[in-house]
C-alpha positions in Angstrom: 102.9 119.6 96.6 105.3 116.3 96.3 107.6 115.4 93.9 109.3 112.5 92.1 113.4 112.3 91.5 115.3 110.5 89.7 119.0 110.0 90.6 122.0 107.4 88.1 125.1 106.2 87.9 126.2 105.7 84.2 128.8 103.1 83.6 129.1 103.1 80.5 131.3 105.7 80.5 133.6 104.6 83.4 132.1 106.9 86.1 131.1 105.8 89.2 129.4 109.2 90.0 125.6 109.7 91.1 123.9 111.9 89.3 120.2 113.4 89.1 118.0 114.9 86.4 117.8 118.3 87.1 115.9 119.6 84.1 112.6 118.6 83.3 109.7 120.1 81.0 108.5 123.4 81.6 111.6 124.6 83.4 113.9 126.4 80.4 117.0 126.2 82.0 116.2 126.0 85.5 117.8 122.6 87.8 115.1 121.4 89.2 116.3 118.2 91.8 112.8 116.8 91.4 109.2 117.5 89.5 106.2 118.0 91.1 103.7 114.6 90.6 101.1 116.2 89.2 98.7 115.6 86.3 96.3 117.5 83.8 93.4 116.2 82.0 91.5 117.5 79.6 87.5 116.6 80.9 86.8 114.2 76.9 90.2 113.0 77.3 91.8 109.8 79.0 94.8 111.2 78.2 97.3 114.1 80.1 97.9 117.1 78.6 100.5 117.8 80.3 102.3 116.6 83.4 105.2 118.3 85.8 105.9 121.1 85.6 104.0 121.8 82.5 100.8 121.7 84.5 101.5 124.4 87.1 101.0 127.0 84.9 98.0 129.2 84.8 96.2 127.8 82.0 96.4 124.8 83.2 95.6 125.1 87.0 92.7 127.3 85.7 91.4 125.5 82.5 87.4 124.9 83.5 87.7 122.1 81.0 90.6 120.5 82.4 91.6 117.8 85.8 94.0 118.7 87.9 95.3 115.7 89.5 97.9 115.4 92.2 98.1 113.8 95.7 97.1 110.9 94.4 100.1 108.3 95.2 99.0 107.1 98.6 95.7 106.2 97.1 96.6 103.5 95.7 96.3 101.6 99.5 92.4 101.0 98.8 91.8 101.5 102.6 93.3 105.3 102.5 91.2 105.8 99.4 88.0 104.4 101.1 88.6 107.2 104.1 89.4 109.8 101.8 86.4 109.4 100.0 84.3 109.7 102.6 85.7 112.7 104.1 86.1 114.2 100.8 84.3 113.2 98.4 84.3 115.2 95.4 88.0 115.8 95.2 88.7 112.2 95.4 89.2 109.8 92.8 86.3 107.6 92.2 88.0 104.5 92.3 91.3 102.6 93.0 90.8 102.1 88.8 91.2 105.4 88.7 94.1 105.4 91.0 95.6 103.2 89.2 95.6 105.1 85.4 96.8 107.9 87.2 99.8 105.9 88.5 100.5 104.5 85.4 100.2 107.9 82.9 102.4 109.7 84.9 105.1 106.6 85.0 104.4 107.1 81.6 105.4 110.4 80.9 108.3 110.0 83.4 110.1 107.3 81.5 110.0 108.6 78.5 111.9 111.9 79.7 114.2 109.6 81.8 115.0 107.8 78.0 115.2 111.1 76.1 117.8 112.6 78.8 119.9 109.2 79.3 120.2 108.1 76.1 122.2 110.7 75.1 124.4 109.8 77.4 125.4 106.3 76.5 128.2 104.9 74.6 128.2 103.2 71.6 125.4 101.3 72.1 121.2 102.3 72.1 118.5 103.0 74.8 116.8 99.5 73.9 119.9 98.0 73.4 121.9 98.9 76.6 121.9 97.3 80.3 119.7 99.3 82.5 118.1 98.8 85.9 115.6 100.4 87.7 115.6 100.9 90.9 112.2 101.6 92.7 111.8 102.6 96.1 107.8 102.6 98.1 106.6 103.2 101.3 107.7 101.4 104.3 103.8 101.6 105.2 102.7 99.1 102.0 102.2 96.4 102.7 103.1 93.7 99.9 100.7 93.1 97.9 100.3 96.9 97.0 104.4 96.6 96.4 103.4 93.9 94.2 100.4 96.3 91.8 102.7 99.1 92.2 105.9 96.9 90.5 103.1 95.8 87.9 101.7 99.3 86.8 105.1 100.3 86.7 106.0 98.0 84.0 102.7 98.3 81.6 104.2 102.2 82.2 107.0 101.3 80.0 109.8 100.5 82.7 111.4 97.2 82.0 110.0 96.4 78.9 113.5 96.1 76.9 115.5 92.9 76.4 118.6 94.5 78.9 116.0 96.2 80.9 115.3 95.1 84.4 113.2 96.4 87.6 113.2 95.7 91.4 112.5 97.9 94.4 115.0 98.6 96.5 115.4 99.8 99.8 112.7 101.3 101.8 113.3 105.2 101.7 114.9 105.4 105.6 117.2 102.6 104.6 118.2 104.0 101.7 118.6 108.1 103.1 120.7 105.8 106.0 122.9 104.5 102.9 123.5 107.7 101.3 124.3 109.5 105.0 127.2 106.5 105.9 128.4 107.5 102.1 128.4 111.1 102.2 129.1 111.5 105.7 130.9 109.2 107.0 133.7 110.3 108.8 130.6 111.6 111.8 130.3 107.9 112.5 131.7 105.4 114.6 132.4 101.4 115.2 129.0 100.0 116.4 127.2 103.9 116.7 123.6 103.1 116.1 121.8 105.5 113.9 117.8 105.8 114.3 116.8 107.4 110.3 114.0 109.5 109.8 112.9 110.1 106.3 109.9 112.4 106.4 109.1 113.5 103.0 105.7 114.7 101.6 103.4 112.0 102.2 104.6 109.1 104.4 107.5 109.0 107.1 109.2 105.7 107.7 111.8 104.8 110.2 114.5 102.9 110.9 117.5 101.5 113.3 120.7 100.7 111.9 124.4 100.1 113.2 127.5 100.4 111.9 129.3 97.6 111.3 132.3 98.2 109.6 134.7 101.3 109.6 137.8 99.4 108.8 137.9 100.8 105.6 136.4 103.6 103.3 133.9 101.7 102.8 131.8 102.1 105.8 128.7 98.9 106.6 125.7 99.2 108.3 123.7 96.3 109.5 119.4 96.3 110.2 118.9 96.1 113.9 114.9 96.5 113.8 112.1 96.2 111.5 111.2 99.1 109.2 108.0 100.9 109.8 106.1 104.2 109.2 103.4 106.2 109.1 101.4 109.1 107.3 103.2 111.9 107.9 104.4 114.4 106.1 104.5 118.0 104.6 101.9 117.9 102.1 99.4 117.8 105.7 100.7 121.0 106.1 99.2 122.2 102.4 96.2 120.7 103.0 95.8 122.4 106.0 97.1 125.7 105.3 94.5 125.5 102.3 91.8 124.6 104.5 92.2 127.6 106.9 92.8 130.1 103.6 89.4 129.0 102.6 87.6 129.3 105.8 89.0 133.0 105.7 88.3 133.9 101.6 84.6 132.3 102.8 83.9 134.9 105.3 85.5 137.7 103.1 83.0 136.6 99.9 79.8 136.8 101.8 80.8 140.3 103.0 81.9 141.1 99.8 81.9 138.9 96.7 85.1 137.3 95.4 85.9 137.5 91.6 86.5 133.5 91.9 85.7 130.8 94.1 86.9 130.9 97.7 87.6 126.6 97.6 89.6 127.8 94.4 91.7 130.7 95.6 92.6 129.2 98.4 94.1 126.3 96.2 95.8 128.4 94.0 97.5 130.2 97.3 98.8 127.2 98.3 100.3 126.1 95.0 102.0 129.3 94.8 106.0 130.2 95.3 104.9 132.4 97.3 103.7 130.0 100.0 105.9 127.0 99.5 108.9 129.1 99.8 107.7 130.6 103.3 107.0 127.0 104.2 110.2 125.8 103.3 112.3 129.1 105.3 109.5 128.6 108.4 111.7 128.7 111.8 115.0 129.6 109.7 117.3 132.8 110.4 115.8 134.7 107.9 112.1 133.7 109.1 109.7 136.6 109.0 106.6 137.5 111.8 104.3 137.9 108.9 103.7 137.0 105.9 102.0 138.3 102.6 100.1 136.0 100.2 98.2 137.9 96.6 95.0 136.5 96.2 94.2 135.3 92.8 92.4 138.1 90.4 92.0 140.1 93.6 92.9 143.8 92.5 94.9 146.2 95.0 91.5 148.1 96.3 89.5 144.9 98.0 90.0 145.4 101.2 89.0 143.2 104.6 90.5 144.1 107.8 88.2 141.3 109.7 90.0 138.7 107.8 93.7 140.5 107.3 93.1 141.7 103.4 94.8 144.4 102.5 95.5 145.7 98.8 94.5 142.0 97.3 96.6 140.3 99.9 96.2 137.8 102.3 98.4 138.5 106.0 99.1 135.2 108.0 101.7 135.3 110.8 104.2 132.9 111.1 102.5 131.4 114.7 99.5 130.6 112.4 101.6 128.5 109.6 103.5 126.6 112.9 100.7 125.3 114.1 100.4 123.4 111.0 104.3 122.1 111.1 103.1 121.0 114.9 100.3 119.1 114.0 102.9 116.7 111.8 106.1 117.7 114.5 104.0 116.3 117.5 103.0 112.4 115.1 106.8 112.4 114.2 107.9 112.7 117.7 105.5 110.2 118.6 106.4 107.6 116.0 109.9 108.6 117.5 109.0 107.9 121.0 107.8 104.3 119.6 110.7 103.8 117.9 112.9 104.7 120.5 110.7 102.5 123.3 111.0 99.2 120.9 114.6 100.0 120.9 114.9 99.6 124.4 112.9 96.7 125.0 115.2 94.3 122.2 118.2 96.0 122.4 118.7 97.1 126.3 121.6 98.7 127.4 122.4 100.0 124.0 122.6 103.4 123.4 120.9 105.2 119.9 123.6 107.6 118.7 122.2 109.8 115.9 118.9 110.3 114.8 119.5 111.4 110.8 116.9 113.3 109.2 116.1 113.4 105.7 113.4 114.2 103.2 111.5 117.2 102.2 109.7 117.7 106.1 113.4 116.7 107.2 114.5 119.7 105.4 112.8 122.5 107.1 114.1 124.3 109.6 111.5 123.7 111.9 111.2 120.4 112.3 114.9 120.2 112.6 114.7 122.8 115.7 112.0 121.1 117.5 113.8 117.8 117.4 116.2 118.5 118.3 115.0 120.6 121.4 112.8 117.7 121.8 115.5 115.3 122.0 117.7 117.2 124.1 119.6 114.7 126.5 117.6 111.4 125.0 114.2 113.4 125.6 113.4 110.9 128.8 114.7 107.9 126.7 117.5 106.5 128.8 118.9 104.4 126.0 119.2 108.2 123.8 121.3 110.3 126.2 123.5 111.8 123.9 121.7 111.4 120.5 122.5 114.2 118.6 120.4 115.0 115.6 121.5 115.7 112.2 120.9 115.8 108.9 121.5 113.9 105.9 123.6 115.1 103.2 121.3 116.4 100.4 118.2 115.7 102.3 115.5 115.7 99.1 117.6 113.4 97.4 118.9 111.5 99.8 116.1 108.3 99.1 117.0 108.4 95.2 120.6 108.8 95.6 121.7 106.3 98.4 119.7 103.7 96.3 122.2 104.1 93.5 124.9 104.2 95.9 124.1 101.1 97.7 123.6 99.3 94.2 126.8 101.0 93.0 128.3 99.2 96.6 127.1 95.9 95.7 128.6 96.2 91.6 132.4 97.4 93.0 132.9 95.8 96.4 130.7 92.9 96.0 127.9 93.6 98.8 125.8 95.8 99.7 126.7 99.0 102.2 123.4 97.4 104.6 123.7 93.7 105.7 120.3 92.1 106.9 120.6 89.2 109.0 118.0 86.3 108.5 116.8 83.2 110.3 116.0 80.0 108.6 113.0 78.1 110.7 111.7 75.6 108.6 108.3 75.0 109.3 105.4 72.8 108.0 101.5 73.6 108.2 100.5 72.4 110.6 102.7 74.3 113.0 101.5 77.7 111.9 98.4 77.4 113.5 100.4 77.6 116.9 101.0 80.6 116.2 99.2 83.4 117.7 100.4 86.5 116.0 100.5 84.7 112.3 98.0 84.7 109.7 97.7 84.1 105.8 99.7 86.2 104.0 99.0 84.8 100.0 98.3 81.7 98.4 101.1 80.5 96.2 100.2 78.0 92.8 102.9 76.6 91.4 103.2 75.8 87.3 105.6 72.8 86.8 104.9 72.6 83.1 108.2 74.1 82.0 109.7 71.1 84.4 111.6 68.4 82.5 109.0 65.4 83.2 111.7 63.0 82.5 113.5 64.2 86.3 109.6 63.1 87.8 110.0 60.0 90.3 107.3 57.4 88.8 105.3 55.7 91.4 103.2 52.0 91.1 103.8 52.3 87.4 103.9 48.1 87.3 100.9 46.3 87.1 101.2 44.6 90.0 101.5 47.7 91.9 98.2 47.7 94.5 97.6 51.6 94.1 97.3 54.5 91.6 99.9 55.6 89.4 101.0 59.0 90.2 104.2 60.8 89.7 106.0 62.8 92.6 107.9 65.8 92.1 110.2 67.2 94.2 110.0 71.3 93.8 111.1 74.3 96.3 109.5 77.6 96.4 112.4 80.2 97.8 111.0 83.0 99.4 112.9 86.3 98.6 112.5 89.0 101.2 113.3 92.4 100.1 113.7 95.7 102.1 109.7 96.4 101.3 108.6 93.2 98.9 108.5 89.6 99.1 109.1 87.6 95.9 108.8 83.5 95.1 111.3 80.9 93.0 110.4 78.3 91.6 113.2 75.8 91.5 113.1 72.2 90.1 116.2 69.7 89.5 118.6 72.6 91.0 117.3 75.2 88.4 115.0 78.4 88.5 111.9 77.6 86.3 112.4 80.7 83.5 108.6 80.3 82.2 106.6 83.3 82.5 104.9 83.6 86.1 105.6 80.1 86.9 104.3 81.2 90.2 100.7 83.0 90.8 100.5 84.5 94.5 97.1 85.3 95.8 97.4 88.3 98.1 95.4 88.3 101.1 94.2 92.1 102.6 96.9 93.6 104.9 95.9 93.9 109.0 95.9 97.4 110.0 98.7 97.7 113.0 97.2 100.5 115.7 100.9 101.8 116.6 101.1 103.0 120.7 100.0 106.4 122.0 103.4 108.8 122.1 105.0 109.0 125.6 104.9 111.7 127.9 108.3 112.7 129.1 108.8 114.4 132.5 111.6 116.6 131.0 109.8 117.7 127.5 111.4 121.4 126.6 108.8 122.9 125.4 104.6 121.7 125.0 103.4 121.1 121.3 99.6 123.1 120.9 97.6 119.6 120.0 94.3 120.6 117.2 91.7 118.0 115.6 93.3 115.2 114.1 93.0 116.0 110.2 93.2 112.8 107.6 95.2 113.7 104.9 96.1 111.1 101.8 99.8 112.5 101.3 101.6 110.8 98.7 104.4 108.3 98.9 107.4 108.8 97.2 109.1 107.0 94.3 112.7 107.7 94.3 115.0 106.1 92.7 116.5 104.6 89.2 120.0 103.2 88.6 121.8 102.3 84.8 124.6 100.5 83.7 
């Protein structure tokens, strides 16, 4: 199961507190930190009948004339969509256009709820007239062209369509989690401490390496030490594997004594149930039970099948069975962290990584925390992490969206962000690019100078005695703005930015696939993790964060 979080700060009432939306349609007076990323469509309609918690009712989930849509976030990547279609053609989106429609519909409903909840908090100004900044995070795994596509979809959904509303792509998820941790728990860090931040969410995991650069004031600062990267690792894969395992057992039971509903539907409902989700969240904690029971939908207490562990209409599972699904993700997570530590050793020899900060839904898991603490005890075979401390970010499920807002507030208040970046300007002419072995075409840019002042153009060969063709010479600049997760371009002429709509047309090229090295096998590994066949899971991407002023 995946979800979306929204944090905000309302500067119009003089408050700098970072708050978050906790009231969502379908949950009454209950507080929920996030809303499920789910849509339900009637079969004969193009618009959803419900979203979020409203889609989790029995009526919506089991309606024969409706389609339940979830786990669609990472399918915006054509490569991941194609992989999923090859593995599971029945339950996959039929096209990229369908995925974009799901994105747009979900964000339209999200925007309407944000407006509904926050417009009443404004002071002496309407929502449409207020200055509102929307800041979104995207997975590290997304290349620039996917980020731009996402930006366009979000705009079409209603974000930043008002005159004084703006939209931007903020920090990556791991960076935002690091910022939130530094703001909420600054006392645990010392000058020049190095942080390896791991944001393990529903479908993706992002890593970032940062260093504490200033502890002289209460406003702690960080600087980036290495590039941010990520992988498709997350808690949604645990759901997916559990569903497949439950389905295989239900199919065996169905052959012996038919069930009142298909094994496929029953397994899906068992995975979505609060009983399973709560058990998953508590796995590895002090109250973890050796056995847990899950009711099988529409199955009465008279149904018994000891062969597959069904008694009185409930299926029995052991914590060891659930642990296998966790271990698949933990093993991938360890490989990702190993790779990052190896990279740090190569790029920054002699420096020690002091903290491993966990955030996100999977990072909040007691089992994952315990396994990582055991695995990286005394560095886990890495000489540059001999005294590394595994820590959990405050509010790990909200760390990303709260970090986005906190960083923006710092910039507004102090004139600089929490996270500082270093940039190196290297002038290059196109002919030099062919000499770079690792260089490849990212995009093609077309500039529209029709909005420039023609009187500033330099006219050449204008006199009749000049030999040569009459032409105008135009000196202009294209500024490349490299953000944490996106790349933007600005067209400047005569010291001014051209404000015409879309003065630069960017044609993004297809991304290159980068293979990560295999995880290392340290000699002092504390516990071996069981292996299992690889299972490609299209987990969701976290898309959190909204700040308003």
